[in-house]
MIKELO-655479 format. One record per residue (C-alpha): residue number from 1; x, y, z. Coordinates in Angstrom, 3 decimals, padded with zeros to 6 digits. Example, Ala and Ser with C-alpha at 12.3 -4.5 7.8 and 13.67 -1.06 7.14 Angstrom:
// MIKELO-655479
ATOM   pos          x          y          z
ATOM     1    012.300   -004.500    007.800
ATOM     2    013.670   -001.060    007.140
This chain:
// MIKELO-655479
ATOM   pos          x          y          z
ATOM     1   -059.429    229.721    032.400
ATOM     2   -063.041    230.902    033.755
ATOM     3   -064.665    232.226    035.637
ATOM     4   -067.167    232.082    038.229
ATOM     5   -069.499    234.280    036.489
ATOM     6   -067.789    235.718    033.485
ATOM     7   -067.997    232.524    031.332
ATOM     8   -071.377    231.089    032.763
ATOM     9   -073.512    230.010    029.899
ATOM    10   -077.211    229.202    030.445
ATOM    11   -080.050    228.914    028.201
ATOM    12   -082.369    231.946    028.818
ATOM    13   -085.340    229.514    029.097
ATOM    14   -083.808    227.878    031.975
ATOM    15   -084.225    231.008    034.303
ATOM    16   -087.977    230.696    033.981
ATOM    17   -088.121    226.884    035.196
ATOM    18   -088.746    227.661    038.721
ATOM    19   -090.906    230.901    038.431
ATOM    20   -094.343    231.768    037.073
ATOM    21   -094.207    231.324    033.594
ATOM    22   -096.696    231.739    030.456
ATOM    23   -098.031    229.070    028.439
ATOM    24   -095.570    229.598    025.463
ATOM    25   -092.739    229.412    028.132
ATOM    26   -094.140    226.052    029.613
ATOM    27   -094.036    224.720    025.880
ATOM    28   -090.563    225.780    025.690
ATOM    29   -089.575    224.057    028.788
ATOM    30   -091.507    221.043    028.012
ATOM    31   -089.642    220.741    024.819
ATOM    32   -086.178    221.100    026.398
ATOM    33   -087.224    218.507    028.879
ATOM    34   -088.215    216.176    025.808
ATOM    35   -084.977    217.125    024.094
ATOM    36   -082.930    216.012    027.051
ATOM    37   -084.799    212.597    027.283
ATOM    38   -084.358    212.060    023.676
ATOM    39   -080.514    213.015    024.089
ATOM    40   -080.025    210.707    026.884
ATOM    41   -081.761    207.793    024.741
ATOM    42   -078.986    208.203    022.326
ATOM    43   -076.459    205.080    022.076
ATOM    44   -073.370    207.407    022.415
ATOM    45   -074.713    208.559    025.867
ATOM    46   -075.104    205.009    027.351
ATOM    47   -071.874    205.154    029.130
ATOM    48   -073.235    207.666    031.216
ATOM    49   -075.237    205.550    033.271
ATOM    50   -072.226    203.622    034.068
ATOM    51   -070.970    206.609    036.291
ATOM    52   -074.224    207.331    037.803
ATOM    53   -075.732    209.884    035.624
ATOM    54   -079.412    210.157    034.265
ATOM    55   -081.511    212.455    032.233
ATOM    56   -082.138    214.404    035.568
ATOM    57   -079.619    214.871    038.192
ATOM    58   -079.317    216.619    041.554
ATOM    59   -076.478    218.736    041.539
ATOM    60   -075.487    219.196    045.578
ATOM    61   -073.825    216.461    047.562
ATOM    62   -074.219    217.882    051.384
ATOM    63   -074.315    215.846    054.762
ATOM    64   -073.654    212.856    052.557
ATOM    65   -076.950    213.059    050.804
ATOM    66   -077.724    214.179    047.265
ATOM    67   -080.323    217.205    046.974
ATOM    68   -080.943    220.291    044.899
ATOM    69   -083.335    223.286    045.478
ATOM    70   -081.791    225.754    043.134
ATOM    71   -082.514    226.511    039.545
ATOM    72   -082.651    223.682    036.891
ATOM    73   -080.148    223.866    034.294
ATOM    74   -079.302    222.052    031.302
ATOM    75   -075.816    220.677    030.432
ATOM    76   -074.898    221.452    026.753
ATOM    77   -072.776    219.458    024.295
ATOM    78   -070.568    222.102    022.760
ATOM    79   -070.165    219.865    019.592
ATOM    80   -073.859    220.442    018.669
ATOM    81   -075.264    222.892    021.231
ATOM    82   -077.903    220.067    022.115
ATOM    83   -079.052    219.104    025.696
ATOM    84   -077.187    216.167    027.458
ATOM    85   -078.924    216.169    030.828
ATOM    86   -080.497    218.286    033.324
ATOM    87   -079.248    219.142    036.720
ATOM    88   -080.993    220.973    039.769
ATOM    89   -078.256    223.250    041.282
ATOM    90   -077.665    224.011    044.778
ATOM    91   -079.473    226.762    046.556
ATOM    92   -077.850    229.017    049.192
ATOM    93   -080.052    226.885    051.840
ATOM    94   -078.497    223.879    050.472
ATOM    95   -074.865    225.456    050.816
ATOM    96   -075.496    226.301    054.367
ATOM    97   -076.686    222.698    055.318
ATOM    98   -073.736    221.178    053.554
ATOM    99   -071.291    223.792    055.271
ATOM   100   -072.835    222.874    058.635
ATOM   101   -072.151    219.197    058.101
ATOM   102   -068.702    219.652    056.614
ATOM   103   -067.548    221.688    059.556
ATOM   104   -068.602    219.045    062.139
ATOM   105   -067.177    216.340    059.725
ATOM   106   -063.795    218.153    059.736
ATOM   107   -063.270    217.459    063.589
ATOM   108   -063.484    213.583    062.775
ATOM   109   -061.353    213.580    059.640
ATOM   110   -058.462    215.717    061.195
ATOM   111   -058.180    212.960    063.969
ATOM   112   -057.535    210.222    061.598
ATOM   113   -053.887    209.314    061.029
ATOM   114   -052.333    210.777    057.958
ATOM   115   -051.340    207.446    056.679
ATOM   116   -054.935    206.050    057.151
ATOM   117   -056.166    209.237    055.301
ATOM   118   -053.744    208.416    052.451
ATOM   119   -055.384    204.782    052.334
ATOM   120   -058.619    206.598    051.404
ATOM   121   -057.139    208.703    048.810
ATOM   122   -055.482    205.443    047.319
ATOM   123   -058.929    203.906    047.199
ATOM   124   -060.208    206.999    045.473
ATOM   125   -057.700    206.791    042.968
ATOM   126   -058.402    202.947    042.226
ATOM   127   -061.977    204.004    042.085
ATOM   128   -061.376    206.531    039.278
ATOM   129   -059.049    204.004    037.607
ATOM   130   -061.908    201.641    037.251
ATOM   131   -064.158    204.332    035.506
ATOM   132   -061.179    206.082    033.681
ATOM   133   -062.490    205.417    030.062
ATOM   134   -066.105    206.665    030.986
ATOM   135   -065.067    209.805    032.961
ATOM   136   -062.562    210.748    030.001
ATOM   137   -065.381    210.510    027.623
ATOM   138   -067.668    212.593    029.766
ATOM   139   -065.072    215.396    029.919
ATOM   140   -064.803    215.252    026.049
ATOM   141   -068.489    215.189    025.834
ATOM   142   -069.306    218.133    028.130
ATOM   143   -066.189    220.228    027.838
ATOM   144   -065.274    219.645    024.342
ATOM   145   -061.496    218.615    024.397
ATOM   146   -060.230    215.642    022.290
ATOM   147   -060.791    212.242    023.780
ATOM   148   -057.310    211.661    024.541
ATOM   149   -057.081    214.970    026.555
ATOM   150   -060.130    214.078    028.341
ATOM   151   -058.834    210.589    029.628
ATOM   152   -055.493    212.285    030.153
ATOM   153   -057.299    214.806    032.729
ATOM   154   -058.944    212.069    034.589
ATOM   155   -055.392    210.127    034.792
ATOM   156   -053.986    213.254    036.185
ATOM   157   -056.284    212.926    039.152
ATOM   158   -055.334    209.459    039.796
ATOM   159   -051.725    210.273    039.528
ATOM   160   -052.228    212.936    042.316
ATOM   161   -053.952    210.184    044.229
ATOM   162   -050.829    208.250    044.127
ATOM   163   -048.444    211.038    044.931
ATOM   164   -050.684    212.216    047.893
ATOM   165   -050.621    208.453    049.150
ATOM   166   -046.679    208.753    049.450
ATOM   167   -046.992    212.278    050.810
ATOM   168   -049.305    210.958    053.513
ATOM   169   -046.369    209.291    055.397
ATOM   170   -044.044    212.308    054.927
ATOM   171   -046.111    215.097    056.661
ATOM   172   -042.922    215.613    058.709
ATOM   173   -042.175    218.676    061.208
ATOM   174   -038.853    219.630    062.204
ATOM   175   -036.719    219.863    065.500
ATOM   176   -035.221    223.259    065.733
ATOM   177   -032.366    223.948    068.187
ATOM   178   -033.241    226.450    070.840
ATOM   179   -031.177    229.347    072.135
ATOM   180   -031.891    228.327    075.740
ATOM   181   -030.066    225.487    077.347
ATOM   182   -031.694    222.309    077.580
ATOM   183   -034.577    223.321    075.294
ATOM   184   -035.643    222.669    071.708
ATOM   185   -038.247    223.722    069.499
ATOM   186   -040.581    221.267    067.878
ATOM   187   -042.511    222.181    064.475
ATOM   188   -045.673    220.448    063.755
ATOM   189   -048.293    220.963    061.013
ATOM   190   -051.835    220.438    061.640
ATOM   191   -054.863    220.640    059.541
ATOM   192   -056.666    223.870    058.378
ATOM   193   -060.052    222.172    058.554
ATOM   194   -061.914    223.075    055.206
ATOM   195   -060.447    223.787    051.914
ATOM   196   -062.782    225.576    049.209
ATOM   197   -061.913    224.447    045.756
ATOM   198   -063.570    226.465    042.660
ATOM   199   -062.557    224.946    039.475
ATOM   200   -062.860    226.166    035.978
ATOM   201   -064.649    224.570    032.750
ATOM   202   -061.326    224.030    030.929
ATOM   203   -060.120    221.372    033.532
ATOM   204   -063.151    220.661    035.171
ATOM   205   -061.893    217.912    037.234
ATOM   206   -058.142    217.880    036.989
ATOM   207   -057.698    221.043    039.089
ATOM   208   -059.908    219.549    041.720
ATOM   209   -057.582    216.607    041.916
ATOM   210   -054.535    218.925    042.325
ATOM   211   -056.187    220.433    045.479
ATOM   212   -058.443    217.733    046.731
ATOM   213   -055.867    214.930    047.104
ATOM   214   -053.490    216.970    048.980
ATOM   215   -056.016    218.596    051.168
ATOM   216   -057.477    215.176    052.167
ATOM   217   -053.982    213.642    053.316
ATOM   218   -053.387    216.636    055.075
ATOM   219   -056.562    216.099    057.225
ATOM   220   -058.602    218.903    055.615
ATOM   221   -062.362    218.354    054.317
ATOM   222   -062.918    219.569    050.774
ATOM   223   -065.766    221.784    049.640
ATOM   224   -066.111    221.909    045.854
ATOM   225   -067.795    224.120    043.407
ATOM   226   -067.452    222.946    039.832
ATOM   227   -067.945    225.067    036.773
ATOM   228   -071.504    225.904    035.989
ATOM   229   -071.135    224.688    032.623
ATOM   230   -069.670    221.441    033.391
ATOM   231   -072.079    219.953    036.182
ATOM   232   -072.305    216.377    035.087
ATOM   233   -068.433    216.049    035.608
ATOM   234   -068.950    217.607    039.122
ATOM   235   -071.710    215.033    039.762
ATOM   236   -069.893    212.130    038.334
ATOM   237   -066.679    212.686    040.379
ATOM   238   -068.409    213.439    043.613
ATOM   239   -070.162    210.012    043.287
ATOM   240   -066.902    208.246    042.852
ATOM   241   -065.539    209.946    045.992
ATOM   242   -068.897    209.604    048.111
ATOM   243   -068.654    205.895    047.195
ATOM   244   -065.248    205.361    048.780
ATOM   245   -066.188    207.391    051.771
ATOM   246   -069.517    205.447    052.348
ATOM   247   -067.659    202.092    051.985
ATOM   248   -065.299    203.073    054.630
ATOM   249   -068.107    204.157    056.953
ATOM   250   -066.899    207.913    057.132
ATOM   251   -069.087    211.021    056.933
ATOM   252   -070.108    211.827    053.439
ATOM   253   -069.641    215.518    054.587
ATOM   254   -065.762    215.047    054.426
ATOM   255   -066.126    215.875    050.599
ATOM   256   -069.086    218.268    049.666
ATOM   257   -069.767    219.343    046.273
ATOM   258   -072.105    222.135    044.999
ATOM   259   -073.283    222.772    041.348
ATOM   260   -074.191    226.370    041.018
ATOM   261   -073.287    229.961    039.769
ATOM   262   -071.649    232.949    041.240
ATOM   263   -073.708    232.925    044.380
ATOM   264   -072.249    229.793    045.547
ATOM   265   -068.692    231.068    044.642
ATOM   266   -069.401    234.186    046.622
ATOM   267   -070.586    232.212    049.573
ATOM   268   -067.226    230.153    049.748
ATOM   269   -065.236    233.283    049.345
ATOM   270   -067.042    235.008    052.489
ATOM   271   -067.406    231.901    054.559
ATOM   272   -064.970    232.019    057.583
ATOM   273   -065.379    228.385    058.046
ATOM   274   -063.167    227.885    055.053
ATOM   275   -059.808    229.037    055.985
ATOM   276   -058.283    228.348    052.333
ATOM   277   -059.987    228.960    048.938
ATOM   278   -058.334    227.763    045.927
ATOM   279   -059.701    229.335    042.728
ATOM   280   -058.980    228.753    039.117
ATOM   281   -060.303    231.411    036.372
ATOM   282   -059.728    234.808    034.988
ATOM   283   -057.661    237.399    036.595
ATOM   284   -060.840    239.621    037.037
ATOM   285   -062.682    237.221    038.917
ATOM   286   -059.719    235.779    040.839
ATOM   287   -059.051    239.387    042.039
ATOM   288   -062.550    239.834    043.382
ATOM   289   -062.036    236.226    045.284
ATOM   290   -058.587    237.288    046.516
ATOM   291   -060.132    240.441    047.785
ATOM   292   -063.017    238.757    049.485
ATOM   293   -061.006    236.317    051.115
ATOM   294   -058.417    238.421    052.370
ATOM   295   -061.032    240.843    053.924
ATOM   296   -061.720    238.074    056.386
ATOM   297   -057.903    237.139    056.888
ATOM   298   -058.356    233.908    054.911
ATOM   299   -055.632    232.255    052.656
ATOM   300   -055.962    232.118    048.828
ATOM   301   -054.448    229.960    045.964
ATOM   302   -055.044    231.534    042.609
ATOM   303   -054.277    230.195    039.185
ATOM   304   -055.313    232.734    036.890
ATOM   305   -054.838    233.965    033.296
ATOM   306   -051.916    233.057    030.859
ATOM   307   -050.371    234.847    027.866
ATOM   308   -047.644    232.199    027.317
ATOM   309   -044.700    232.573    024.698
ATOM   310   -042.440    230.077    023.036
ATOM   311   -039.087    231.346    021.731
ATOM   312   -037.423    229.626    019.222
ATOM   313   -033.719    230.396    018.662
ATOM   314   -031.817    230.313    015.269
ATOM   315   -030.138    226.694    016.312
ATOM   316   -033.396    225.229    017.221
ATOM   317   -034.902    221.869    015.761
ATOM   318   -037.238    223.306    013.484
ATOM   319   -039.445    220.139    012.842
ATOM   320   -039.573    219.624    016.725
ATOM   321   -040.581    223.207    017.346
ATOM   322   -043.328    223.347    014.658
ATOM   323   -044.902    220.055    015.943
ATOM   324   -044.594    221.320    019.737
ATOM   325   -045.957    224.722    018.871
ATOM   326   -049.143    223.302    016.989
ATOM   327   -050.452    221.321    019.863
ATOM   328   -049.452    224.010    022.353
ATOM   329   -051.299    226.589    020.258
ATOM   330   -054.188    224.396    019.207
ATOM   331   -054.779    221.739    022.043
ATOM   332   -057.858    222.236    024.090
ATOM   333   -059.077    224.556    021.361
ATOM   334   -056.576    227.347    022.808
ATOM   335   -058.678    227.095    026.107
ATOM   336   -055.762    226.369    028.595
ATOM   337   -054.241    228.739    030.946
ATOM   338   -050.771    227.517    029.515
ATOM   339   -051.958    227.659    025.885
ATOM   340   -049.081    229.084    023.598
ATOM   341   -050.462    232.526    022.533
ATOM   342   -047.227    234.231    021.386
ATOM   343   -044.456    232.675    019.098
ATOM   344   -041.235    234.508    018.900
ATOM   345   -039.099    233.399    016.066
ATOM   346   -035.586    234.597    015.553
ATOM   347   -035.421    236.537    012.388
ATOM   348   -032.900    234.129    010.535
ATOM   349   -035.318    231.118    010.804
ATOM   350   -038.630    233.095    011.107
ATOM   351   -039.974    231.915    007.536
ATOM   352   -038.717    228.444    007.620
ATOM   353   -040.517    227.794    011.012
ATOM   354   -043.809    229.711    009.744
ATOM   355   -043.931    227.646    006.622
ATOM   356   -043.563    224.565    008.427
ATOM   357   -046.071    225.581    010.897
ATOM   358   -048.728    226.830    008.276
ATOM   359   -048.407    223.199    006.612
ATOM   360   -049.074    221.284    009.933
ATOM   361   -052.090    223.736    010.504
ATOM   362   -053.591    222.543    007.273
ATOM   363   -053.623    218.928    008.588
ATOM   364   -055.555    219.661    012.003
ATOM   365   -058.793    217.712    011.867
ATOM   366   -061.617    219.817    013.256
ATOM   367   -064.597    218.046    014.474
ATOM   368   -066.258    215.735    017.152
ATOM   369   -063.963    215.355    020.114
ATOM   370   -065.068    211.735    020.853
ATOM   371   -063.992    210.642    017.409
ATOM   372   -060.666    209.238    016.549
ATOM   373   -058.373    211.560    014.978
ATOM   374   -059.742    214.815    015.819
ATOM   375   -057.345    217.344    017.036
ATOM   376   -059.442    220.434    017.494
ATOM   377   -062.782    220.279    019.126
ATOM   378   -065.318    222.840    019.678
ATOM   379   -065.109    226.014    021.833
ATOM   380   -066.875    225.443    025.034
ATOM   381   -070.016    227.627    024.559
ATOM   382   -071.672    229.955    021.943
ATOM   383   -070.424    232.729    024.076
ATOM   384   -066.905    231.700    023.685
ATOM   385   -067.314    231.362    019.939
ATOM   386   -068.654    234.835    019.858
ATOM   387   -065.865    236.088    021.847
ATOM   388   -063.389    234.557    019.208
ATOM   389   -065.179    236.298    016.412
ATOM   390   -065.127    239.730    018.268
ATOM   391   -061.369    239.133    019.141
ATOM   392   -060.647    238.425    015.454
ATOM   393   -062.293    241.822    014.526
ATOM   394   -059.995    243.499    017.021
ATOM   395   -057.087    241.671    015.513
ATOM   396   -057.820    242.692    012.092
ATOM   397   -058.151    246.219    013.138
ATOM   398   -054.990    246.530    014.966
ATOM   399   -053.040    244.125    012.715
ATOM   400   -054.133    246.577    009.756
ATOM   401   -052.706    249.482    011.950
ATOM   402   -049.502    247.825    012.667
ATOM   403   -048.949    246.668    009.157
ATOM   404   -049.174    250.323    007.985
ATOM   405   -046.901    251.510    010.838
ATOM   406   -044.359    248.706    010.724
ATOM   407   -044.481    247.004    007.351
ATOM   408   -041.385    245.169    008.065
ATOM   409   -043.250    243.224    010.872
ATOM   410   -046.230    242.458    008.814
ATOM   411   -049.433    242.550    010.168
ATOM   412   -052.158    239.932    008.949
ATOM   413   -053.943    236.716    009.569
ATOM   414   -051.890    234.014    007.886
ATOM   415   -054.516    231.123    008.416
ATOM   416   -057.876    230.609    009.771
ATOM   417   -059.565    233.594    011.472
ATOM   418   -063.065    232.494    011.096
ATOM   419   -065.733    230.530    012.868
ATOM   420   -066.979    227.380    011.149
ATOM   421   -070.694    227.302    010.051
ATOM   422   -071.999    224.475    012.118
ATOM   423   -074.602    223.497    014.993
ATOM   424   -071.473    223.390    017.348
ATOM   425   -068.914    226.144    018.545
ATOM   426   -065.984    225.078    016.039
ATOM   427   -063.561    227.726    014.959
ATOM   428   -060.661    227.861    012.694
ATOM   429   -057.010    227.682    014.369
ATOM   430   -055.629    230.871    013.502
ATOM   431   -052.132    232.359    013.177
ATOM   432   -051.653    236.171    013.316
ATOM   433   -048.423    238.133    012.172
ATOM   434   -048.572    241.045    014.207
ATOM   435   -046.225    243.548    016.289
ATOM   436   -045.495    242.567    019.796
ATOM   437   -046.641    246.071    020.762
ATOM   438   -050.351    245.541    019.628
ATOM   439   -052.630    246.201    022.371
ATOM   440   -054.355    242.924    021.681
ATOM   441   -051.221    240.928    022.051
ATOM   442   -051.322    241.853    025.889
ATOM   443   -054.724    240.422    026.405
ATOM   444   -055.838    236.687    026.817
ATOM   445   -058.111    235.725    024.079
ATOM   446   -059.504    232.198    025.380
ATOM   447   -059.223    230.407    021.610
ATOM   448   -056.837    228.729    019.387
ATOM   449   -055.095    232.266    018.195
ATOM   450   -051.380    232.308    017.842
ATOM   451   -049.670    235.584    017.479
ATOM   452   -046.228    235.075    015.579
ATOM   453   -043.589    237.702    015.863
ATOM   454   -039.821    237.949    015.029
ATOM   455   -036.626    238.978    017.131
ATOM   456   -033.171    239.672    016.495
ATOM   457   -031.306    238.879    019.926
ATOM   458   -032.026    236.681    023.006
ATOM   459   -032.389    240.041    024.926
ATOM   460   -035.052    241.279    022.648
ATOM   461   -036.936    238.031    022.964
ATOM   462   -036.809    237.884    026.894
ATOM   463   -038.055    241.516    026.715
ATOM   464   -040.933    240.709    024.457
ATOM   465   -041.627    237.479    026.622
ATOM   466   -041.840    239.760    029.694
ATOM   467   -044.033    242.554    027.998
ATOM   468   -047.361    241.084    028.908
ATOM   469   -049.174    241.298    032.387
ATOM   470   -050.321    237.793    032.726
ATOM   471   -047.233    235.584    032.576
ATOM   472   -047.531    232.048    033.843
ATOM   473   -045.422    229.799    031.594
ATOM   474   -042.713    230.157    028.756
ATOM   475   -040.736    227.661    026.687
ATOM   476   -037.531    227.891    024.547
ATOM   477   -036.037    225.836    021.721
ATOM   478   -032.341    225.957    021.566
ATOM   479   -029.321    223.578    021.592
ATOM   480   -027.114    226.148    023.434
ATOM   481   -027.105    225.687    027.293
ATOM   482   -025.720    229.179    028.108
ATOM   483   -028.919    230.500    026.214
ATOM   484   -030.952    228.511    028.318
ATOM   485   -029.327    229.477    031.594
ATOM   486   -029.687    233.150    030.597
ATOM   487   -033.324    232.810    029.872
ATOM   488   -034.216    231.311    033.210
ATOM   489   -032.259    233.819    034.990
């Protein structure tokens, strides 16, 4: 997932926008601004106006007002690496102004009855429904996932709104018997005050929904820092929430959002006014966030790296398994925390599953994620494409080593393994036959790369499944209930 600073992609030109620059850099800046104007004039970008976006956007919603006094960045279309629009990020001063207002707004929001807070969240869900198609297209355009996934991601927030509305009438406490005569203990849950949400590029709005919908009905204000490389999604989502708050004459500071880099994320992690911080991203950055929040005795919700396995037993439906593995490994261009990265096949059906999988991989349509029929869009940034290429080189070196040492297991790239020559960040979906003991298998390469390995017994499969440090999710294909129950423990 991402990653506060690790996955931030910025055009080096942009760092000079608000500082003294030479004539040549001025010309480059003007050229970039012209590119933004020309891009935004494209017919396929017309829908952006329907969700309140323009060629130049303020990236901070604080105190119920749009502002931005930080650096100017450009949102990039990963399909062609061309500019979509400019965003002026939040400065540290903007952050402080926003937090002061949010802290005051929390006193109002927590006093509103939970069912009435649920009604506000219901209206947010309805507002999202009205712009579902446009927001879904924006997710595909700016993040790079295919349109069906982009629309599906926005639908997840709508579903969370529906869930949270019901929850708003079920925030029950308990009455607990006391050991003292004629006494009882009453349990009542109270709002924390402010919940900080730091989200990643790969699910630029769904993760917000999972956190914010619940926080709002529980009486907490929300401070959101979206991913630095998906600022337009952050702005569009915030405008919808802000519109609902304004319509109901509620303080806009109940929902505060910032487009920005690591400095804003660090400010949220350090801020004692934020009792709970939810972070989605890499394990490395998540550990840093957790340490910072823990140092002030705050609470953390962390959703970090994944190195997920699918186990296919000898009695599995092979066609079903092959189709399922395809999208689990290729969907979102392998940039999900729950992406299937390791495929464990029983030795008796190993070659049959592999042959079917190689056949369906040939049918994967790679291209513009907004076009019908596309299954694999681009990686999110040029840096991600470069990481894919570096990862492939490491795989080749380790695969070769293990091929020489363990010839029975093989050790080679069976399909894919290359970046695609284009303006965008496209790569080939890749299948690698390699030993489960290879070092590279124990790392998370955030790309459509699938490691295939064989096993003889269920015990061995479970040991391989659990041999990586990341965990997160696991799946199994079998018809035998006893195998399932043993697998889940």
